[in-house]
C-alpha positions, 0 to 999 in steps of 0.5 A: 855385381862386383864386391869391394875387396878389402885386405884384412887389417893385419895385412895392412899393418904388415904392409905399413911395417915393411914400407920404410925398409923397402923404401930405404932399400929402393933408394939405395938401389936407385942411387947405385943405378943413378936414377933421376927422381922422375925415374924413381917415381915411375918405378914406384908408381908414385906421384911427385907429392907422394914420392917426396912425402915418402922420402921425407918420412918413410914411416908415414908411408901408406903403401899399396900392394902395387907399390910393395910389388914394385919394390919387390921386383926392383930388389929382385932385379938388383939381386939377380944382377949381383949374381949374374955380374959380380962386379958392382959397376957392371951390374949397375950399368947393365940396366942402362945398356942397349940389350939385343934380347928379343924382350928388349928389342935393342932398348935398355932394360931401364926403358922397359922398366920405366914403361910404368906397369908393374908387369914391365918390372916383373918381365925384366925380373923374370928374364934375369931369373931365367938367365941365371937359371931359375924362374921366379 
């Protein structure tokens, strides 16, 4: 029989402390990438009501590991793009441009990221880390 896995209380507290800063950073990146509210919700894996609560008062957010992992991948993608494309306009536009790399099959990185799975964000991040010469 499977047992329920619980995070230690100290780890839950640490996640809560990180969430406001993570949401602020995510929001700044989403603005630069010109993402719609629906796209932002998809990237965070959040429902409309949860997303709007978080944006209204990030200090009251109750994060999951999934949400923090999603934010971490978005931050990693953003950082890798800034390294690969030092021009901010080019870096922010990259996710919107069709990509011929086999991973994307002519679609945009954003469309891959919006597939809804944490693994899609991870794959885009891993691709960029490989292109810049390092693996995550």
